C-alpha positions as CSV (number, residue, x, y, z in Angstrom):
1,M,0.0,0.0,0.0
2,G,1.3,3.4,-1.0
3,T,2.0,6.3,1.4
4,Y,0.4,9.7,1.1
5,T,1.7,13.1,2.1
6,L,-0.6,15.8,3.4
7,D,0.1,17.9,0.3
8,E,-1.0,15.0,-2.0
9,I,-4.2,14.5,0.0
10,L,-5.0,18.2,-0.3
11,E,-4.2,18.2,-4.0
12,A,-6.5,15.2,-4.6
13,T,-9.4,16.4,-2.4
14,R,-9.1,20.2,-2.6
15,G,-9.7,20.1,1.1
16,R,-8.8,22.6,3.8
17,V,-6.6,21.9,6.9
18,L,-8.4,22.6,10.2
19,Y,-5.7,21.1,12.4
20,R,-2.2,20.4,11.2
21,G,-0.3,17.5,12.8
22,I,1.0,14.4,11.1
23,E,1.9,15.1,7.4
24,E,2.5,11.6,6.0
25,F,0.0,8.7,6.1
26,S,0.6,5.0,5.4
27,G,-3.0,4.5,4.1
28,I,-6.6,5.4,4.2
29,S,-9.3,3.8,6.4
30,I,-13.1,4.0,6.7
31,D,-13.3,1.6,9.6
32,S,-12.5,3.1,13.1
33,R,-12.2,-0.5,14.5
34,K,-9.4,-1.5,12.2
35,I,-7.5,1.8,11.6
36,T,-3.8,1.8,12.4
37,S,-1.7,4.5,14.0
38,S,-0.4,6.0,10.8
39,E,-3.6,5.8,8.7
40,L,-6.0,8.7,7.8
41,F,-9.7,8.1,8.6
42,V,-12.4,9.1,6.1
43,A,-15.7,9.8,7.9
44,L,-18.2,8.5,5.4
45,R,-21.9,9.4,5.8
46,G,-24.4,6.8,4.7
47,A,-28.1,5.9,5.1
48,R,-27.5,3.7,8.1
49,F,-24.4,5.2,9.7
50,D,-22.3,8.3,9.9
51,G,-18.5,7.9,10.3
52,H,-18.4,11.1,12.3
53,D,-20.1,9.2,15.1
54,F,-16.9,7.1,15.4
55,L,-14.5,10.0,14.9
56,D,-13.2,10.1,18.5
57,E,-12.4,6.4,18.4
58,A,-10.6,6.8,15.0
59,L,-8.5,9.7,16.2
60,K,-7.4,7.8,19.3
61,K,-5.9,5.2,17.0
62,G,-5.1,6.9,13.7
63,A,-3.1,9.8,12.4
64,G,-6.0,12.1,11.4
65,A,-9.3,12.4,9.6
66,I,-11.1,13.8,6.6
67,V,-14.4,15.2,7.8
68,N,-17.5,17.2,6.9
69,Y,-17.4,18.9,10.3
70,P,-14.7,19.2,12.9
71,P,-14.4,16.9,16.0
72,T,-15.6,18.1,19.4
73,V,-12.5,16.8,21.2
74,P,-8.9,17.9,21.2
75,T,-7.0,16.4,18.2
76,D,-3.7,15.9,20.1
77,G,-1.4,16.5,17.2
78,K,-3.6,14.7,14.6
79,T,-4.4,16.2,11.2
80,I,-8.0,17.2,10.4
81,I,-9.0,18.0,6.8
82,H,-12.4,19.5,6.0
83,V,-14.2,18.7,2.7
84,N,-17.7,19.1,1.5
85,N,-18.2,15.5,0.6
86,T,-16.1,12.8,2.3
87,L,-17.2,10.0,-0.2
88,R,-16.1,12.1,-3.1
89,S,-12.8,12.7,-1.4
90,L,-12.3,9.0,-0.9
91,Q,-12.9,8.5,-4.6
92,D,-10.7,11.4,-5.5
93,I,-7.7,10.1,-3.5
94,A,-8.2,6.7,-5.2
95,S,-8.3,8.3,-8.6
96,Y,-5.2,10.3,-7.8
97,Q,-3.4,7.1,-6.6
98,R,-4.3,5.3,-9.9
99,K,-3.3,8.2,-12.2
100,K,0.2,8.7,-10.6
101,R,1.2,5.1,-11.4
102,D,2.1,3.6,-14.7
103,I,-0.1,0.6,-14.4
104,K,-2.7,-1.3,-16.5
105,V,-6.2,-1.4,-15.1
106,I,-8.7,-4.1,-16.2
107,G,-12.3,-3.5,-15.4
108,I,-14.8,-6.4,-15.3
109,T,-18.5,-6.1,-15.4
110,G,-21.6,-8.1,-16.4
111,T,-24.8,-9.5,-14.9
112,N,-23.3,-12.8,-13.9
113,G,-19.8,-14.3,-13.5
114,K,-17.9,-11.1,-12.6
115,T,-16.3,-12.4,-9.4
116,T,-15.4,-15.8,-10.7
117,T,-14.0,-14.3,-14.0
118,K,-11.9,-11.8,-11.9
119,E,-10.5,-14.5,-9.7
120,M,-9.7,-16.8,-12.6
121,L,-7.9,-13.9,-14.4
122,C,-5.9,-13.1,-11.2
123,S,-4.9,-16.8,-11.0
124,I,-3.6,-16.5,-14.6
125,L,-1.8,-13.2,-14.1
126,R,-0.1,-14.1,-10.9
127,G,2.0,-16.6,-12.8
128,H,3.3,-13.9,-15.1
129,M,3.3,-10.4,-13.4
130,N,2.9,-8.5,-10.2
131,I,-0.9,-7.8,-9.8
132,L,-3.4,-6.2,-7.5
133,C,-6.7,-8.2,-7.5
134,S,-9.7,-6.5,-6.0
135,S,-10.8,-8.0,-2.7
136,G,-14.0,-10.1,-2.6
137,N,-16.9,-8.3,-4.2
138,L,-15.8,-4.8,-3.3
139,N,-17.1,-3.5,-6.6
140,N,-19.2,-0.4,-5.9
141,H,-18.6,3.3,-5.4
142,I,-17.0,2.6,-2.0
143,G,-15.4,-0.8,-2.5
144,L,-13.6,0.0,-5.8
145,P,-11.8,3.1,-4.4
146,L,-10.7,1.1,-1.4
147,N,-9.2,-1.5,-3.7
148,L,-7.3,1.2,-5.7
149,L,-5.9,2.6,-2.5
150,K,-4.0,-0.6,-2.0
151,L,-1.9,0.1,-5.1
152,N,1.8,0.0,-4.6
153,S,4.3,-1.3,-7.1
154,E,2.0,-3.6,-9.2
155,D,2.1,-4.0,-13.0
156,V,-1.6,-4.5,-13.4
157,C,-4.8,-4.0,-11.3
158,V,-7.9,-6.2,-11.9
159,L,-11.1,-4.5,-10.7
160,E,-14.7,-5.9,-10.5
161,M,-17.3,-3.3,-11.4
162,G,-20.8,-3.7,-10.1
163,A,-23.9,-1.7,-11.0
164,S,-27.5,-1.4,-9.7
165,K,-28.6,1.7,-11.7
166,R,-27.7,3.6,-14.8
167,G,-24.5,5.7,-14.5
168,D,-22.9,3.4,-11.9
169,I,-20.3,2.0,-14.3
170,M,-19.5,5.4,-15.7
171,E,-18.9,6.7,-12.1
172,L,-16.5,3.7,-11.4
173,C,-14.7,4.3,-14.7
174,E,-14.1,8.0,-13.8
175,I,-12.4,6.8,-10.7
176,A,-10.4,3.9,-12.1
177,S,-9.6,5.0,-15.7
178,P,-9.5,1.4,-17.0
179,D,-7.4,0.5,-20.0
180,I,-9.1,-2.8,-20.7
181,G,-12.8,-3.6,-20.2
182,L,-14.4,-7.0,-20.0
183,I,-18.2,-7.6,-20.2
184,T,-19.3,-11.1,-19.3
185,N,-23.0,-11.0,-20.2
186,I,-26.3,-9.1,-20.0
187,G,-29.2,-10.4,-18.0
188,P,-32.2,-9.4,-15.8
189,G,-30.4,-8.5,-12.6
190,H,-31.1,-5.6,-10.2
191,L,-34.1,-4.6,-12.4
192,E,-35.5,-2.7,-9.3
193,G,-32.8,-0.1,-10.0
194,F,-32.4,-0.4,-13.8
195,G,-36.1,-0.7,-14.7
196,S,-35.4,-2.7,-17.9
197,I,-32.9,-5.1,-19.4
198,D,-32.1,-2.5,-22.1
199,T,-31.0,-0.2,-19.3
200,V,-28.8,-3.0,-17.9
201,R,-27.2,-3.4,-21.3
202,D,-26.6,0.4,-21.7
203,T,-25.1,0.6,-18.2
204,K,-22.7,-2.3,-18.7
205,M,-21.7,-0.8,-22.1
206,E,-20.6,2.4,-20.3
207,L,-17.4,0.6,-19.7
208,A,-16.8,0.4,-23.5
209,E,-16.6,4.2,-23.7
210,Y,-13.6,4.4,-21.5
211,V,-11.3,1.6,-22.6
212,G,-8.9,1.1,-25.5
213,T,-9.5,-2.7,-25.5
214,L,-12.9,-4.3,-25.0
215,I,-13.4,-8.0,-24.4
216,I,-17.0,-9.3,-24.8
217,N,-18.9,-12.6,-24.8
218,S,-19.9,-13.0,-28.5
219,D,-22.4,-15.7,-27.6
220,D,-24.4,-13.0,-25.7
221,D,-27.0,-11.6,-28.2
222,M,-27.5,-8.3,-26.4
223,L,-23.7,-7.7,-26.2
224,S,-23.2,-8.5,-29.9
225,E,-26.0,-6.1,-30.9
226,A,-24.7,-3.4,-28.7
227,L,-21.3,-3.7,-30.2
228,K,-22.7,-3.0,-33.7
229,T,-23.8,0.5,-32.5
230,L,-20.8,1.3,-30.2
231,K,-19.5,4.7,-30.9
232,G,-15.8,4.8,-31.6
233,A,-15.6,1.0,-32.0
234,D,-13.3,1.4,-35.0
235,N,-10.7,3.0,-32.7
236,K,-10.8,0.2,-30.1
237,R,-9.3,-3.3,-30.0
238,I,-12.2,-5.7,-29.8
239,V,-11.5,-9.2,-28.5
240,T,-14.3,-11.7,-28.4
241,Y,-14.8,-15.1,-26.8
242,G,-17.5,-17.8,-27.1
243,I,-18.5,-21.4,-27.7
244,N,-21.2,-21.1,-30.3
245,T,-19.7,-18.4,-32.5
246,G,-16.5,-17.7,-34.3
247,S,-14.4,-15.7,-31.8
248,T,-10.8,-14.6,-30.9
249,V,-10.9,-17.0,-28.0
250,M,-13.1,-20.2,-28.2
251,A,-13.9,-23.4,-26.5
252,R,-14.4,-26.6,-28.4
253,N,-15.1,-30.2,-27.4
254,V,-16.7,-29.1,-24.1
255,H,-17.6,-32.1,-21.9
256,A,-17.6,-33.5,-18.4
257,V,-14.3,-34.7,-17.1
258,D,-14.4,-38.3,-15.7
259,L,-13.4,-38.3,-12.1
260,P,-13.0,-41.1,-9.5
261,E,-16.1,-42.6,-8.1
262,G,-17.8,-40.3,-5.6
263,K,-16.4,-37.1,-7.1
264,V,-18.7,-34.7,-9.0
265,S,-17.6,-34.3,-12.7
266,T,-16.1,-31.0,-13.7
267,H,-15.8,-29.5,-17.2
268,G,-13.0,-29.7,-19.7
269,F,-12.5,-28.1,-23.1
270,D,-10.1,-27.3,-25.9
271,L,-9.0,-23.7,-25.5
272,M,-8.4,-22.1,-28.9
273,I,-6.8,-18.7,-29.2
274,E,-6.4,-17.0,-32.5
275,G,-2.9,-17.8,-34.0
276,M,-2.1,-20.4,-31.3
277,E,-2.2,-24.1,-31.1
278,P,-5.2,-25.5,-29.1
279,V,-4.5,-26.6,-25.5
280,R,-6.7,-28.9,-23.3
281,I,-8.1,-27.3,-20.2
282,N,-9.5,-29.4,-17.3
283,L,-11.2,-27.1,-14.8
284,R,-11.5,-28.0,-11.2
285,M,-15.1,-26.6,-11.1
286,T,-18.4,-27.8,-12.4
287,G,-20.8,-25.7,-14.6
288,W,-21.1,-24.9,-18.3
289,F,-21.2,-21.2,-17.3
290,N,-17.7,-21.6,-15.8
291,V,-16.4,-22.5,-19.2
292,Y,-17.5,-19.0,-20.3
293,N,-15.8,-17.5,-17.2
294,A,-12.6,-19.4,-18.1
295,L,-12.8,-18.1,-21.7
296,A,-13.3,-14.5,-20.5
297,A,-10.3,-14.8,-18.2
298,S,-8.2,-16.4,-21.0
299,A,-9.1,-13.6,-23.4
300,A,-7.9,-11.0,-20.8
301,G,-4.8,-13.0,-20.2
302,Y,-4.2,-13.1,-24.0
303,V,-4.6,-9.3,-24.2
304,M,-2.0,-8.9,-21.4
305,G,0.5,-11.1,-23.4
306,V,0.4,-14.1,-21.0
307,P,1.8,-17.3,-22.6
308,L,-0.7,-20.1,-23.3
309,D,1.0,-22.5,-20.8
310,V,0.6,-19.9,-18.1
311,I,-3.1,-19.4,-18.9
312,K,-3.6,-23.2,-18.8
313,K,-1.8,-23.4,-15.4
314,G,-3.8,-20.5,-13.9
315,L,-7.1,-22.0,-15.0
316,E,-6.4,-25.5,-13.8
317,E,-5.1,-24.4,-10.4
318,F,-8.2,-22.3,-9.7
319,E,-10.7,-24.0,-7.3
320,G,-13.6,-21.6,-7.3
321,V,-15.1,-18.8,-5.2
322,A,-16.7,-19.3,-1.9
323,M,-20.6,-19.5,-1.9
324,R,-20.7,-19.9,-5.7
325,V,-21.4,-23.4,-7.1
326,E,-19.6,-25.2,-4.3
327,I,-20.0,-29.0,-4.2
328,K,-20.6,-30.2,-0.6
329,E,-22.0,-33.3,1.1
330,M,-24.9,-33.6,3.5
331,G,-25.9,-36.9,5.0
332,G,-24.7,-38.7,1.9
333,A,-26.4,-36.4,-0.5
334,V,-24.5,-34.2,-3.0
335,V,-25.2,-30.5,-2.4
336,I,-24.7,-27.8,-5.0
337,S,-24.4,-24.7,-2.9
338,D,-24.7,-21.5,-4.9
339,V,-26.0,-19.1,-2.2
340,Y,-24.2,-15.9,-2.9
341,N,-26.9,-14.3,-5.1
342,A,-29.5,-15.0,-7.7
343,N,-31.2,-13.6,-10.7
344,P,-33.2,-15.3,-13.5
345,A,-30.2,-16.1,-15.7
346,S,-28.0,-17.4,-12.9
347,M,-30.9,-19.4,-11.4
348,E,-31.5,-21.1,-14.8
349,E,-27.9,-22.0,-15.2
350,A,-27.7,-23.5,-11.6
351,I,-30.9,-25.6,-12.2
352,K,-29.4,-26.9,-15.5
353,E,-26.4,-28.0,-13.5
354,L,-28.6,-29.8,-11.0
355,V,-30.2,-31.7,-13.9
356,R,-26.7,-32.6,-15.3
357,L,-25.3,-33.8,-12.0
358,R,-28.4,-35.5,-10.6
359,E,-27.9,-38.8,-8.8
360,G,-30.9,-40.3,-7.0
361,K,-33.6,-37.7,-6.5
362,A,-33.0,-34.1,-7.8
363,I,-34.1,-31.6,-5.2
364,A,-34.2,-27.9,-6.1
365,V,-34.2,-25.6,-3.0
366,L,-34.7,-22.1,-4.3
367,G,-35.1,-18.8,-2.5
368,D,-36.6,-15.5,-3.7
369,M,-34.7,-13.6,-6.5
370,L,-34.7,-10.1,-5.0
371,E,-34.2,-6.6,-6.6
372,L,-36.3,-7.4,-9.7
373,G,-38.8,-4.6,-9.2
374,S,-42.0,-4.8,-11.3
375,Y,-40.6,-7.9,-13.1
376,A,-40.4,-10.0,-9.9
377,E,-43.8,-11.8,-10.1
378,E,-43.4,-12.5,-13.8
379,A,-39.8,-13.8,-13.3
380,H,-40.8,-16.2,-10.5
381,R,-43.9,-17.5,-12.3
382,K,-41.9,-18.2,-15.5
383,L,-39.3,-20.0,-13.4
384,G,-41.9,-22.2,-11.8
385,S,-43.5,-23.1,-15.2
386,W,-40.1,-23.9,-16.7
387,L,-39.0,-25.9,-13.7
388,A,-42.1,-28.1,-13.9
389,G,-41.0,-29.5,-17.3
390,L,-37.5,-30.6,-16.1
391,P,-36.4,-33.9,-14.7
392,I,-36.5,-32.6,-11.1
393,D,-38.3,-34.7,-8.4
394,T,-38.8,-32.1,-5.6
395,F,-39.1,-28.3,-5.5
396,V,-38.7,-26.5,-2.1
397,A,-39.7,-22.9,-2.6
398,V,-38.4,-20.4,0.0
399,G,-40.0,-17.0,0.4
400,P,-43.1,-15.3,-0.8
401,L,-41.9,-14.7,-4.3
402,M,-40.7,-18.2,-4.8
403,A,-44.1,-19.4,-3.5
404,L,-45.5,-17.9,-6.8
405,A,-43.1,-20.2,-8.7
406,A,-44.4,-23.1,-6.6
407,D,-48.0,-22.3,-7.5
408,E,-47.1,-22.1,-11.2
409,C,-45.1,-25.4,-11.0
410,K,-48.1,-27.2,-9.5
411,Q,-50.5,-25.9,-12.3
412,V,-48.4,-27.3,-15.2
413,R,-50.1,-30.4,-16.5
414,N,-48.0,-33.4,-17.0
415,G,-45.1,-31.8,-15.2
416,H,-42.2,-33.9,-13.9
417,V,-41.9,-32.4,-10.4
418,K,-43.6,-34.8,-8.0
419,E,-43.3,-32.9,-4.7
420,V,-43.6,-29.1,-4.1
421,Y,-43.0,-27.6,-0.7
422,T,-43.1,-24.0,0.4
423,A,-41.1,-22.4,3.3
424,T,-41.2,-18.9,4.7
425,D,-37.5,-18.7,5.3
426,S,-34.3,-20.7,5.2
427,D,-34.7,-22.1,8.7
428,E,-38.0,-23.7,7.8
429,A,-36.5,-24.9,4.5
430,K,-33.7,-26.6,6.4
431,G,-36.3,-28.7,8.3
432,I,-38.0,-29.7,5.1
433,V,-34.7,-30.6,3.4
434,M,-33.5,-32.7,6.3
435,S,-36.7,-34.6,6.4
436,I,-36.8,-35.5,2.7
437,A,-33.2,-35.8,1.6
438,R,-31.6,-39.2,1.4
439,K,-28.2,-40.7,0.6
440,G,-27.5,-40.5,-3.1
441,D,-29.8,-37.5,-3.8
442,T,-28.5,-34.3,-5.5
443,I,-29.6,-31.0,-3.9
444,L,-29.3,-27.5,-5.3
445,I,-29.5,-24.6,-2.8
446,K,-29.7,-21.2,-4.4
447,G,-31.3,-17.8,-3.8
448,S,-30.6,-14.1,-3.4
449,R,-28.2,-13.0,-0.7
450,G,-30.9,-11.6,1.5
451,M,-32.6,-15.0,1.8
452,N,-29.7,-16.4,3.8
453,M,-29.9,-19.7,1.9
454,E,-26.5,-20.8,3.4
455,Y,-28.3,-21.4,6.7
456,I,-29.8,-24.5,5.2
457,L,-26.3,-26.0,5.5
458,G,-25.8,-24.6,9.0
459,R,-25.5,-21.2,10.5
460,N,-22.0,-20.6,9.1
461,G,-22.9,-22.1,5.7
462,A,-20.9,-25.3,6.5
463,V,-22.5,-28.7,6.6
């Protein structure tokens, strides 16, 4: 993590010194509980908290603070800087940090697969160069600046960029100034904020306006159409990846990898990159969608000049991301735990994986898909109708929205689903699952983050 002088902070924030004390800081913190003695505290104000309420604690531990209004206690040699907007100041310092370094920044966005693609890419790049990979899913207007503030002497920075309304990606790009952009796909996620899938597409495509190189999934129809109307596309390097279409980076001969008895099959494919000999990739994860994530990461590695053998090694060493399509065991049943979040597209892919992996009974335990706005009822009813026609034995619907899917599933004549249960929450669902699951069954557990679906596996998400 880089150091900051007081002059640099003032230049970045255009702030005013109220109390002058320490003039060099080892970093920036927004958490009064974790701040160190040489860090500068930024007192953020949010809907549920105000960092100024923790200012006294932060000043006892840290070197100073950036504030909207001054502290009420003596500062004891600490530096206090006044600004009109502390969040904007955090973002400005991050932008200043990024621009003063000669470094490549890769921004990754899309409805699904952002985090897994990012982590796959970081696994590839670590074998070739010094990188900063954004932590967890810190991908919004606060998390992304915090990641940039960790920059030190890296060659490349990989950032996940999330969005819940139009303009969010533009705001993140203004902070991060990405050189390379990667868009995984477009789907109906966060429609409560976006309003329509067309707005989702337009928001994700904001990334394209800022980068010199754009990487997109050419099998995604909405992305392919958006690319045709992209302003300035002729002046950008466009790199595509896909399975079904001719692309710069492609997968061929995709199939399940045979594993020892008792192990869930993963996916393998031939990776084909323009101008290179094909190479066989055997992932350590299941899911057709993870082949797409691997292609996206490979395309970015290719753009960064990573040799093919290093790309292969990085992909094959990667074991997945916590809470996303983890294979677990519960009482002799195989559990597909995909509990981090859910939207219609990711729910459909997870259910397809349940059908592919099923042994014994196939049990789908599905929680509400949140943040879909006016599309919520339609999305859940469509899911229930579609689910009824699949070779799934039992459907456990968790939450009031998924109860609509359960109703729809029951009404489909000649449907395959034999048993349909409803539960108000994950605790009730756990009781149902424990009573019906048997050794040899395959269980999918998935829902939006707010549904706490991991509790079905235990309070800490572990069986």
